[in-house]
VOPAGU-2260 file (C-alpha; in pm, 1 decimal, decimal comma):
REM VOPAGU-2260
SITE   aa  ch    i         X         Y         Z
SITE  MET   A    0    2619,8    -495,9    1039,9
SITE  LYS   A    1    2548,4    -275,0    1341,8
SITE  LYS   A    2    2200,7    -248,9    1487,0
SITE  VAL   A    3    2042,6      29,3    1281,6
SITE  LYS   A    4    1704,3     164,5    1190,3
SITE  VAL   A    5    1597,2     251,2     838,9
SITE  SER   A    6    1352,3     542,2     834,2
SITE  LYS   A    7    1143,0     633,4     531,9
SITE  PHE   A    8     972,1     973,8     524,4
SITE  GLY   A    9     675,6    1030,1     295,5
SITE  GLY   A   10     573,4    1326,7      82,9
SITE  THR   A   11     393,8    1523,4     354,0
SITE  SER   A   12     702,2    1491,6     573,9
SITE  MET   A   13     917,0    1642,3     297,3
SITE  ALA   A   14     667,5    1904,5     176,7
SITE  THR   A   15     815,1    2220,3     329,5
SITE  ALA   A   16    1122,6    2349,2     508,9
SITE  GLU   A   17     931,6    2334,2     837,2
SITE  THR   A   18     828,6    1971,1     792,0
SITE  ILE   A   19    1184,8    1880,5     694,5
SITE  LYS   A   20    1304,8    2037,9    1019,6
SITE  LYS   A   21    1065,6    1803,4    1203,0
SITE  VAL   A   22    1218,0    1513,9    1008,5
SITE  VAL   A   23    1567,6    1622,8    1108,0
SITE  ASN   A   24    1469,0    1639,7    1475,7
SITE  ILE   A   25    1321,6    1289,0    1458,7
SITE  ILE   A   26    1634,7    1146,6    1296,4
SITE  LYS   A   27    1869,6    1317,8    1540,5
SITE  SER   A   28    1665,5    1200,0    1840,7
SITE  ASP   A   29    1778,2     840,2    1782,0
SITE  GLU   A   30    2137,3     763,6    1683,6
SITE  GLU   A   31    2029,8     428,4    1538,5
SITE  ARG   A   32    1847,9     607,9    1253,4
SITE  LYS   A   33    2136,8     587,8    1010,3
SITE  TYR   A   34    1972,4     516,5     672,7
SITE  ILE   A   35    1698,8     749,7     554,6
SITE  VAL   A   36    1479,0     705,2     246,4
SITE  VAL   A   37    1262,7     991,5     120,2
SITE  SER   A   38     975,8    1065,3    -113,1
SITE  ALA   A   39     932,0    1375,9    -326,6
SITE  PRO   A   40     764,3    1674,0    -158,5
SITE  GLY   A   41     392,3    1609,8    -118,5
SITE  LYS   A   42      92,9    1828,9     -47,9
SITE  ARG   A   43     129,9    2123,9     186,9
SITE  PHE   A   44    -247,1    2160,1     221,4
SITE  THR   A   45    -558,5    1981,8      96,1
SITE  ASP   A   46    -585,4    2141,4    -248,4
SITE  ASP   A   47    -211,2    2148,0    -310,4
SITE  VAL   A   48     -41,0    1946,3    -586,7
SITE  LYS   A   49     229,2    1687,2    -521,4
SITE  ILE   A   50     565,8    1744,6    -687,1
SITE  THR   A   51     540,7    1402,0    -852,5
SITE  ASP   A   52     212,9    1499,9   -1019,6
SITE  MET   A   53     373,2    1822,9   -1137,7
SITE  LEU   A   54     663,7    1623,8   -1280,2
SITE  TYR   A   55     427,9    1395,8   -1470,3
SITE  GLN   A   56     278,1    1707,9   -1628,1
SITE  LEU   A   57     625,0    1839,2   -1709,5
SITE  ALA   A   58     725,5    1505,6   -1864,4
SITE  ASP   A   59     423,7    1516,5   -2093,2
SITE  GLU   A   60     511,1    1871,7   -2193,5
SITE  ILE   A   61     878,7    1797,0   -2262,4
SITE  MET   A   62     813,0    1473,7   -2450,2
SITE  HIS   A   63     522,7    1589,5   -2665,6
SITE  ARG   A   64     549,3    1967,3   -2699,3
SITE  HIS   A   65     920,8    2022,9   -2628,7
SITE  THR   A   66     844,6    2309,0   -2391,4
SITE  THR   A   67     911,9    2356,0   -2018,0
SITE  THR   A   68     643,5    2599,9   -1904,8
SITE  SER   A   69     533,0    2378,5   -1615,0
SITE  TYR   A   70     886,1    2363,4   -1472,9
SITE  ALA   A   71     854,8    2710,9   -1317,7
SITE  PRO   A   72     617,2    2611,6   -1032,3
SITE  ILE   A   73     830,4    2303,3    -960,8
SITE  LYS   A   74    1141,5    2518,5    -932,9
SITE  GLU   A   75     953,1    2765,9    -715,7
SITE  ARG   A   76     850,4    2489,4    -474,4
SITE  PHE   A   77    1204,4    2360,1    -432,4
SITE  LEU   A   78    1348,3    2710,5    -394,5
SITE  GLU   A   79    1088,9    2782,0    -126,1
SITE  ILE   A   80    1203,4    2469,9      61,2
SITE  ALA   A   81    1570,6    2559,9      16,8
SITE  ASN   A   82    1518,8    2918,3     136,3
SITE  GLY   A   83    1389,9    2786,2     467,0
SITE  LEU   A   84    1696,2    2569,6     520,6
SITE  ASN   A   85    2065,5    2650,4     552,0
SITE  LEU   A   86    2192,6    2455,7     251,5
SITE  SER   A   87    2561,0    2445,2     161,6
SITE  PHE   A   88    2497,7    2460,9    -213,9
SITE  SER   A   89    2300,4    2671,4    -462,0
SITE  MET   A   90    1958,9    2513,1    -509,9
SITE  ASN   A   91    1899,2    2737,6    -809,0
SITE  ASP   A   92    2209,6    2604,2    -985,7
SITE  LEU   A   93    2115,2    2244,4    -909,2
SITE  LEU   A   94    1762,5    2295,8   -1043,9
SITE  ASP   A   95    1898,1    2448,9   -1364,3
SITE  HIS   A   96    2131,4    2151,8   -1406,9
SITE  VAL   A   97    1847,3    1902,7   -1348,8
SITE  LEU   A   98    1634,9    2075,2   -1614,6
SITE  VAL   A   99    1919,6    2039,5   -1866,2
SITE  GLU   A  100    1941,5    1667,5   -1780,6
SITE  MET   A  101    1564,3    1628,8   -1827,6
SITE  LEU   A  102    1583,2    1786,6   -2172,3
SITE  GLU   A  103    1873,1    1561,7   -2266,1
SITE  ASP   A  104    1714,7    1241,6   -2136,5
SITE  GLU   A  105    1351,8    1314,3   -2233,1
SITE  THR   A  106    1209,0     998,6   -2072,7
SITE  LEU   A  107     909,4    1001,1   -1842,2
SITE  GLU   A  108    1078,9     784,2   -1580,3
SITE  PHE   A  109    1388,1    1003,8   -1553,5
SITE  ILE   A  110    1185,1    1325,2   -1530,0
SITE  VAL   A  111     937,2    1191,5   -1275,3
SITE  SER   A  112    1216,7    1048,8   -1056,5
SITE  ARG   A  113    1375,7    1389,7   -1001,5
SITE  GLY   A  114    1138,9    1475,2    -716,1
SITE  GLU   A  115    1288,1    1206,9    -491,6
SITE  TYR   A  116    1638,6    1281,4    -623,2
SITE  LEU   A  117    1621,2    1648,8    -520,9
SITE  SER   A  118    1442,8    1572,5    -195,6
SITE  ALA   A  119    1718,7    1332,1     -88,8
SITE  ILE   A  120    1997,7    1575,6    -179,7
SITE  ILE   A  121    1833,8    1845,8      33,0
SITE  LEU   A  122    1789,0    1625,8     340,9
SITE  ALA   A  123    2138,6    1476,4     310,4
SITE  ASP   A  124    2287,5    1825,5     309,3
SITE  VAL   A  125    2086,9    1939,6     612,1
SITE  LEU   A  126    2180,5    1627,7     809,8
SITE  GLY   A  127    2540,1    1610,1     694,9
SITE  TYR   A  128    2476,0    1254,2     571,7
SITE  GLU   A  129    2601,6    1109,3     245,7
SITE  PHE   A  130    2357,2    1122,8     -47,1
SITE  VAL   A  131    2311,1     787,6    -222,4
SITE  ASP   A  132    2136,2     785,6    -558,4
SITE  ALA   A  133    1879,9     504,0    -582,5
SITE  LYS   A  134    2003,3     424,0    -933,4
SITE  ASP   A  135    2317,1     282,7    -770,9
SITE  LEU   A  136    2117,2      53,1    -539,0
SITE  VAL   A  137    1784,9     -54,7    -687,4
SITE  ARG   A  138    1806,9    -282,2    -989,5
SITE  PHE   A  139    1544,5    -355,6   -1254,1
SITE  LYS   A  140    1527,0    -638,4   -1503,3
SITE  GLY   A  141    1322,9    -495,6   -1787,5
SITE  SER   A  142    1041,3    -306,7   -1618,4
SITE  LYS   A  143    1033,6    -531,5   -1310,3
SITE  LEU   A  144    1221,4    -491,2    -986,6
SITE  ASP   A  145    1502,7    -745,8    -949,4
SITE  TYR   A  146    1488,6    -822,5    -577,1
SITE  GLN   A  147    1795,9   -1044,4    -559,4
SITE  LEU   A  148    2027,4    -820,2    -761,1
SITE  THR   A  149    1899,6    -517,1    -567,6
SITE  HIS   A  150    1976,1    -690,4    -238,8
SITE  LYS   A  151    2325,5    -783,6    -351,8
SITE  THR   A  152    2401,0    -437,7    -494,0
SITE  ALA   A  153    2250,3    -236,1    -207,3
SITE  ARG   A  154    2425,5    -447,4      54,7
SITE  LYS   A  155    2761,2    -393,8    -114,9
SITE  VAL   A  156    2717,3     -15,8    -149,1
SITE  LEU   A  157    2566,0      57,4     192,2
SITE  LYS   A  158    2809,0    -145,6     401,5
SITE  THR   A  159    3064,5     129,1     335,9
SITE  LYS   A  160    2827,0     408,9     443,4
SITE  GLU   A  161    2798,2     507,1     809,3
SITE  HIS   A  162    2501,4     736,0     738,3
SITE  ALA   A  163    2309,1     786,8     414,8
SITE  VAL   A  164    2002,5     954,2     266,8
SITE  ILE   A  165    1864,7     754,1     -25,8
SITE  SER   A  166    1617,6     866,3    -288,8
SITE  GLY   A  167    1307,1     647,3    -302,1
SITE  PHE   A  168    1068,9     543,7    -580,0
SITE  TYR   A  169    1319,0     462,0    -854,2
SITE  GLY   A  170    1621,6     258,8    -958,1
SITE  ALA   A  171    1793,7     165,6   -1282,2
SITE  ASN   A  172    1837,4    -124,3   -1519,9
SITE  ILE   A  173    2173,3    -277,6   -1606,7
SITE  ARG   A  174    2231,1      -8,9   -1872,7
SITE  GLY   A  175    2177,4     268,8   -1618,2
SITE  ASP   A  176    1839,3     379,2   -1751,8
SITE  ILE   A  177    1615,2     514,5   -1475,5
SITE  LYS   A  178    1314,0     295,4   -1392,0
SITE  ILE   A  179    1038,6     387,5   -1147,8
SITE  LEU   A  180     830,0     183,3    -907,2
SITE  PRO   A  181     449,2     220,3    -890,3
SITE  ARG   A  182     311,1     525,0    -707,2
SITE  GLY   A  183     395,4     498,5    -340,3
SITE  GLY   A  184     703,9     296,9    -432,9
SITE  ALA   A  185     929,9     484,3    -191,3
SITE  ASP   A  186     782,4     252,6      74,7
SITE  VAL   A  187     927,8     -37,9    -120,5
SITE  SER   A  188    1261,5     142,5    -155,5
SITE  GLY   A  189    1279,1     174,4     221,6
SITE  ALA   A  190    1204,4    -193,0     268,9
SITE  LEU   A  191    1478,1    -287,8      21,4
SITE  VAL   A  192    1728,6     -73,7     212,2
SITE  ALA   A  193    1613,8    -220,9     544,5
SITE  ARG   A  194    1676,3    -570,1     413,1
SITE  ALA   A  195    2015,5    -476,3     268,9
SITE  VAL   A  196    2146,9    -342,1     601,7
SITE  MET   A  197    1956,8    -600,9     810,2
SITE  ALA   A  198    1787,3    -325,7    1009,2
SITE  LYS   A  199    1641,5    -393,9    1352,3
SITE  VAL   A  200    1326,9    -210,3    1238,8
SITE  TYR   A  201    1195,7     -34,0     929,7
SITE  GLU   A  202    1022,2     290,2    1028,4
SITE  ASN   A  203     770,5     431,6     783,3
SITE  TRP   A  204     688,1     793,3     870,4
SITE  THR   A  205     373,4     951,2     721,9
SITE  ASP   A  206     110,5    1197,5     842,6
SITE  ARG   A  207     -86,3     926,1    1025,3
SITE  ASP   A  208     -31,4     767,6    1366,2
SITE  GLY   A  209     -34,1     419,9    1211,9
SITE  PHE   A  210    -307,9     177,9    1111,9
SITE  LEU   A  211    -656,4     236,8    1246,0
SITE  MET   A  212    -886,8     -56,4    1311,2
SITE  CYS   A  213   -1145,6      86,5    1069,8
SITE  ASP   A  214   -1192,5     367,5     822,6
SITE  PRO   A  215   -1256,9     679,6    1037,0
SITE  ARG   A  216   -1499,5     802,5     770,4
SITE  ILE   A  217   -1719,3     504,5     859,1
SITE  VAL   A  218   -1653,2     438,2    1227,5
SITE  GLU   A  219   -1622,5     731,0    1466,7
SITE  ASN   A  220   -1283,2     751,8    1641,2
SITE  PRO   A  221   -1162,8     396,7    1570,4
SITE  HIS   A  222    -880,2     263,0    1786,2
SITE  LEU   A  223    -521,9     250,8    1665,1
SITE  ILE   A  224    -379,9     -95,6    1596,7
SITE  ASP   A  225     -77,9    -129,8    1824,2
SITE  MET   A  226      59,4    -443,6    1660,8
SITE  MET   A  227     -31,1    -691,1    1389,1
SITE  THR   A  228     121,2    -961,3    1173,7
SITE  TYR   A  229     227,3    -933,0     810,5
SITE  ARG   A  230     -47,6   -1180,2     724,9
SITE  GLU   A  231    -308,8    -956,0     882,9
SITE  LEU   A  232    -165,4    -651,7     710,2
SITE  ARG   A  233    -186,4    -826,5     372,1
SITE  ALA   A  234    -550,8    -913,6     435,4
SITE  LEU   A  235    -637,9    -555,6     531,3
SITE  SER   A  236    -436,0    -398,1     249,3
SITE  PHE   A  237    -596,7    -625,7      -8,7
SITE  MET   A  238    -931,6    -481,2      94,6
SITE  GLY   A  239    -819,0    -122,7      62,1
SITE  ALA   A  240    -683,9     -32,3     407,6
SITE  SER   A  241    -349,6     125,9     325,5
SITE  VAL   A  242     -80,3     323,5     499,1
SITE  LEU   A  243     194,8     134,2     317,5
SITE  HIS   A  244     238,7      33,7     -44,6
SITE  SER   A  245     127,2    -330,9     -74,5
SITE  ASP   A  246     463,1    -448,2    -216,3
SITE  THR   A  247     647,9    -319,1      90,3
SITE  PHE   A  248     608,7    -635,4     294,4
SITE  TYR   A  249     808,9    -886,5      92,1
SITE  PRO   A  250    1168,9    -763,6     144,6
SITE  VAL   A  251    1139,7    -708,6     519,8
SITE  GLN   A  252     913,3   -1003,4     597,3
SITE  LYS   A  253    1164,1   -1231,4     426,4
SITE  GLU   A  254    1424,6   -1130,0     684,9
SITE  GLY   A  255    1187,9   -1101,5     982,4
SITE  ILE   A  256    1236,6    -724,9    1006,4
SITE  PRO   A  257     942,1    -549,5    1176,7
SITE  ILE   A  258     779,0    -239,8    1029,4
SITE  ASN   A  259     683,6      52,0    1251,0
SITE  ALA   A  260     431,6     293,0    1097,1
SITE  ARG   A  261     477,9     635,5    1262,2
SITE  ASN   A  262     351,4     994,1    1235,8
SITE  THR   A  263     604,5    1269,0    1163,3
SITE  PHE   A  264     366,3    1523,2    1313,9
SITE  ASN   A  265     301,8    1321,3    1629,7
SITE  PRO   A  266     634,6    1147,1    1700,2
SITE  SER   A  267     544,2    1070,2    2061,8
SITE  CYS   A  268     286,2     817,7    1938,0
SITE  PRO   A  269     447,6     471,5    1913,0
SITE  GLY   A  270     244,8     393,8    1601,0
SITE  THR   A  271     171,6      46,0    1469,3
SITE  PHE   A  272     424,2    -238,1    1471,7
SITE  ILE   A  273     399,0    -514,7    1212,6
SITE  TYR   A  274     570,2    -843,5    1293,2
SITE  ASP   A  275     605,0   -1178,8    1123,5
SITE  TYR   A  276     447,7   -1339,5    1431,9
SITE  VAL   A  277     260,6   -1208,9    1733,8
SITE  PRO   A  278     188,0   -1447,8    2026,0
SITE  ALA   A  279    -178,0   -1481,3    2125,0
SITE  SER   A  280     -88,0   -1358,3    2472,6
SITE  LYS   A  281      10,3   -1021,9    2321,8
SITE  SER   A  282    -330,8    -966,3    2163,6
SITE  LYS   A  283    -566,8    -719,5    2327,3
SITE  ASN   A  284    -853,6    -778,1    2085,7
SITE  VAL   A  285   -1005,8   -1067,7    1896,5
SITE  ILE   A  286   -1025,2    -849,2    1586,5
SITE  THR   A  287    -723,1    -663,4    1452,6
SITE  GLY   A  288    -902,5    -458,3    1188,6
SITE  ILE   A  289   -1194,6    -430,4     948,1
SITE  ALA   A  290   -1169,3    -314,9     587,5
SITE  GLY   A  291   -1384,4    -334,1     279,5
SITE  LEU   A  292   -1452,7    -242,1     -79,1
SITE  ASN   A  293   -1772,5    -147,0    -261,4
SITE  ASN   A  294   -1919,0    -212,8    -601,4
SITE  PHE   A  295   -1892,1    -585,3    -666,0
SITE  THR   A  296   -2114,7    -821,3    -863,0
SITE  LEU   A  297   -2199,4   -1168,2    -733,8
SITE  ILE   A  298   -2274,4   -1433,7    -994,8
SITE  ILE   A  299   -2429,1   -1756,3    -858,2
SITE  ILE   A  300   -2441,4   -2058,4   -1089,5
SITE  GLU   A  301   -2659,2   -2357,1    -998,7
SITE  LYS   A  302   -2648,0   -2699,2   -1165,2
SITE  HIS   A  303   -2775,8   -3033,3   -1036,7
SITE  LEU   A  304   -2491,6   -3283,5    -980,5
SITE  MET   A  305   -2234,5   -3015,1   -1062,1
SITE  ASN   A  306   -1962,8   -3220,9    -892,5
SITE  GLU   A  307   -2001,2   -3490,3   -1159,4
SITE  VAL   A  308   -1907,9   -3246,0   -1436,9
SITE  PRO   A  309   -1525,4   -3258,3   -1464,1
SITE  GLY   A  310   -1359,6   -2915,1   -1455,4
SITE  PHE   A  311   -1685,5   -2721,0   -1416,2
SITE  ASP   A  312   -1537,0   -2437,9   -1211,0
SITE  ARG   A  313   -1210,3   -2437,3   -1407,4
SITE  ARG   A  314   -1395,7   -2387,3   -1735,3
SITE  ILE   A  315   -1598,8   -2097,8   -1596,9
SITE  LEU   A  316   -1285,1   -1928,6   -1464,3
SITE  SER   A  317   -1122,2   -1974,7   -1805,7
SITE  PHE   A  318   -1412,5   -1776,1   -1960,1
SITE  CYS   A  319   -1330,2   -1495,4   -1714,6
SITE  GLU   A  320    -960,3   -1510,7   -1800,1
SITE  LYS   A  321   -1029,9   -1478,2   -2173,2
SITE  LEU   A  322   -1245,0   -1171,1   -2104,6
SITE  ASP   A  323    -975,3   -1023,4   -1876,2
SITE  ILE   A  324   -1210,5   -1043,3   -1577,9
SITE  SER   A  325   -1049,0   -1080,2   -1235,9
SITE  VAL   A  326   -1241,7   -1292,8    -983,9
SITE  GLU   A  327   -1184,8   -1193,1    -620,5
SITE  HIS   A  328   -1368,4   -1479,8    -444,7
SITE  PHE   A  329   -1547,6   -1791,7    -555,6
SITE  PRO   A  330   -1725,6   -1944,5    -253,5
SITE  SER   A  331   -1916,9   -2258,1    -350,9
SITE  GLY   A  332   -2160,6   -2508,2    -207,8
SITE  THR   A  333   -2344,9   -2821,3    -312,2
SITE  ASP   A  334   -2444,0   -2781,7    -678,6
SITE  THR   A  335   -2352,0   -2411,6    -674,3
SITE  PHE   A  336   -2049,9   -2211,7    -787,5
SITE  SER   A  337   -2025,2   -1840,9    -711,1
SITE  MET   A  338   -1796,9   -1564,2    -830,0
SITE  MET   A  339   -1746,6   -1225,9    -667,8
SITE  ILE   A  340   -1621,6    -985,6    -934,2
SITE  GLU   A  341   -1533,0    -618,7    -903,9
SITE  SER   A  342   -1793,6    -444,9   -1119,9
SITE  LYS   A  343   -1535,4    -239,0   -1307,8
SITE  TYR   A  344   -1431,4    -559,2   -1487,5
SITE  LEU   A  345   -1784,5    -613,2   -1621,0
SITE  VAL   A  346   -1817,4    -298,1   -1831,7
SITE  GLU   A  347   -1866,5    -281,5   -2208,1
SITE  ASP   A  348   -2111,2    -576,0   -2219,6
SITE  LYS   A  349   -1860,2    -813,3   -2059,5
SITE  LYS   A  350   -2116,7    -923,4   -1801,1
SITE  GLU   A  351   -2369,9   -1016,4   -2067,0
SITE  ILE   A  352   -2104,5   -1193,1   -2276,2
SITE  LEU   A  353   -1985,2   -1391,3   -1971,0
SITE  ILE   A  354   -2336,8   -1494,8   -1866,4
SITE  ASN   A  355   -2428,3   -1600,7   -2219,9
SITE  GLN   A  356   -2107,1   -1804,2   -2247,3
SITE  ILE   A  357   -2181,6   -1980,5   -1918,4
SITE  LYS   A  358   -2541,0   -2059,8   -2018,6
SITE  LYS   A  359   -2446,1   -2177,3   -2365,8
SITE  THR   A  360   -2149,4   -2391,0   -2267,1
SITE  MET   A  361   -2222,4   -2518,0   -1916,0
SITE  LYS   A  362   -2604,2   -2554,4   -1939,4
SITE  PRO   A  363   -2669,1   -2447,7   -1577,2
SITE  ASP   A  364   -3010,7   -2481,2   -1413,6
SITE  ASN   A  365   -2998,7   -2119,2   -1303,8
SITE  VAL   A  366   -2770,5   -1817,2   -1309,9
SITE  GLU   A  367   -2837,7   -1539,1   -1059,0
SITE  VAL   A  368   -2666,6   -1200,1   -1076,7
SITE  LEU   A  369   -2656,1    -966,8    -777,3
SITE  ASP   A  370   -2514,2    -618,0    -834,9
SITE  ASN   A  371   -2412,3    -350,1    -581,7
SITE  ILE   A  372   -2241,6    -584,8    -337,6
SITE  SER   A  373   -1973,6    -483,0     -85,6
SITE  LEU   A  374   -1700,0    -707,0      50,3
SITE  ILE   A  375   -1592,9    -668,2     413,6
SITE  SER   A  376   -1288,0    -841,2     556,6
SITE  ILE   A  377   -1284,9    -901,6     932,7
SITE  VAL   A  378    -922,0    -968,9    1021,3
SITE  GLY   A  379    -776,8   -1112,9    1340,1
SITE  ARG   A  380    -515,4   -1374,5    1418,9
SITE  ASN   A  381    -735,4   -1506,1    1703,8
SITE  LEU   A  382   -1066,3   -1479,8    1519,6
SITE  MET   A  383   -1103,8   -1852,9    1461,0
SITE  ALA   A  384    -966,8   -1956,8    1800,0
SITE  ASN   A  385   -1304,2   -1949,1    1971,1
SITE  LYS   A  386   -1638,4   -2066,9    1829,6
SITE  TYR   A  387   -1807,1   -1795,5    2033,8
SITE  ASN   A  388   -1644,4   -1536,2    1809,0
SITE  MET   A  389   -1845,0   -1660,7    1511,1
SITE  LEU   A  390   -2163,2   -1639,9    1714,4
SITE  LYS   A  391   -2080,4   -1282,1    1810,4
SITE  LEU   A  392   -2004,9   -1190,0    1450,3
SITE  PHE   A  393   -2323,7   -1324,9    1297,3
SITE  SER   A  394   -2538,1   -1207,5    1589,9
SITE  ALA   A  395   -2409,2    -853,2    1541,0
SITE  LEU   A  396   -2508,1    -863,9    1174,0
SITE  VAL   A  397   -2847,8   -1023,9    1233,7
SITE  ASN   A  398   -2933,2    -778,6    1511,4
SITE  THR   A  399   -2856,6    -492,5    1271,6
SITE  ASN   A  400   -3080,6    -651,9    1008,0
SITE  ILE   A  401   -2791,2    -708,2     765,4
SITE  THR   A  402   -2850,5    -960,6     485,7
SITE  LEU   A  403   -2542,2   -1172,4     414,6
SITE  ARG   A  404   -2485,3   -1238,2      44,6
SITE  MET   A  405   -2161,5   -1433,3      83,5
SITE  ILE   A  406   -1931,4   -1579,9     348,1
SITE  ASP   A  407   -1575,6   -1685,7     268,9
SITE  TYR   A  408   -1344,3   -1817,9     538,6
SITE  GLY   A  409    -979,5   -1732,7     484,3
SITE  SER   A  410    -771,7   -2047,4     439,5
SITE  ASN   A  411    -504,1   -1924,5     680,5
SITE  GLY   A  412    -748,3   -1864,2     964,4
SITE  THR   A  413    -672,5   -1492,8     976,5
SITE  ASN   A  414    -985,3   -1342,3     825,4
SITE  ILE   A  415   -1345,2   -1386,4     720,5
SITE  VAL   A  416   -1481,3   -1207,3     414,0
SITE  ILE   A  417   -1852,5   -1135,2     399,1
SITE  GLY   A  418   -2061,0    -991,5     118,3
SITE  VAL   A  419   -2342,5    -746,6     192,9
SITE  ASP   A  420   -2551,9    -507,2     -11,2
SITE  ASP   A  421   -2378,1    -175,2     -74,9
SITE  ILE   A  422   -2654,3       0,2     118,9
SITE  ASP   A  423   -2566,2    -206,7     428,8
SITE  TYR   A  424   -2188,2    -161,8     400,1
SITE  GLU   A  425   -2130,9     103,2     667,4
SITE  TYR   A  426   -2394,7     -42,9     899,8
SITE  ALA   A  427   -2225,4    -382,0     884,7
SITE  ILE   A  428   -1878,5    -244,1     961,7
SITE  ASN   A  429   -2011,3     -44,8    1257,9
SITE  ALA   A  430   -2205,5    -346,6    1385,9
SITE  VAL   A  431   -1895,4    -568,7    1385,6
SITE  TYR   A  432   -1672,9    -297,6    1532,8
SITE  ASN   A  433   -1918,9    -221,6    1812,2
SITE  GLU   A  434   -1959,2    -589,3    1896,2
SITE  PHE   A  435   -1589,4    -674,6    1914,3
SITE  ILE   A  436   -1410,5    -349,9    1995,6
SITE  ARG   A  437   -1629,6     -95,3    2170,0
SITE  GLU   A  438   -1785,8    -363,4    2389,3
SITE  ASP   A  439   -1444,4    -498,6    2491,5
SITE  HIS   A  440   -1306,0    -151,4    2570,5
SITE  GLU   A  441   -1613,5     -49,2    2769,4
SITE  ARG   A  442   -1598,5    -348,9    3002,6
């Protein structure tokens, strides 16, 4: 296929007629932007409601009360968008037809998917591109996305399209029933399209310049990440840093297609590029980014000659599995086994049940429980390349009087995860950022 770009535009980009005009200008500024994937209209201002949320409310109303009162504000929003654009069709007639289809189908997934469906029809008409319904591209097996069948189907359909606007967020099973992806799934739709057409780059346009090195609510004016690897992105996303849906990476990484996170409202900014591999010579900083999560519980189990008890750790993890408790990290040492567990999994007496099971079955010498722990992931492809980096990291924490509760070295050499008290969370992130980033940029 020809060298093309796939561009996905998020909800804020599709929220109003004015934002859609910005989208059109961006697309027309680069002739390689031939395949466009869109979300449903998002928030126009802080307290606004996304169309998808409104559709969830409508679905509940249709399915349980057989009324359509909440359809009026949805229709009003789309008519407002249409009135600001020179469409070649009657938006009012289309909306009336869609409502009839909703009442006939009466499934949550069909109703909720109509936001992206209408959004794509609007943009296709404005651009003069062909509209492609995601149900004809994205395939589900049961409730799960079928990557291989989707790739085969999308490749076959899109190779005949010179330009296309595709609805994100949903697809269909083999019977044609609409199935939806998790919230934010339009990112995944874009990645699937990018893989199908073997795009030179997958652009993901939102209302942010790209990925910041830290949460700006914690670190003042953090730097933008200019480039990173998929491995680094996975590490940061796992810890809560998110501009993209976490399932986005697989389709494009498999084919070595880079992602470029861009800002619709600041298109002159090059954004963040994500590659499968970035040479060390291209790296400006030792650290790529810092992310974290609060509210964990650390359980430390001590037992003399633990290593002589076959399957000690496996048995403890099986207790967690039976209680539906997910363990994030389990750093261990001589005669100790530790588990870092998100506290939300330990509600309804599960913590007490787990501890009692461990004491009764494993006969440990001691079990220590530390609540209110935060996990911080320091991510960088060159982090482990120099022993001095570790000295800098721990010196920054010690000098800020941060008590380390856990250290876990990533097996792939990309990141280090530390555990600190919740009260020290923001201090620790600022200490690491100042040591590695501000100091380097001020030299």
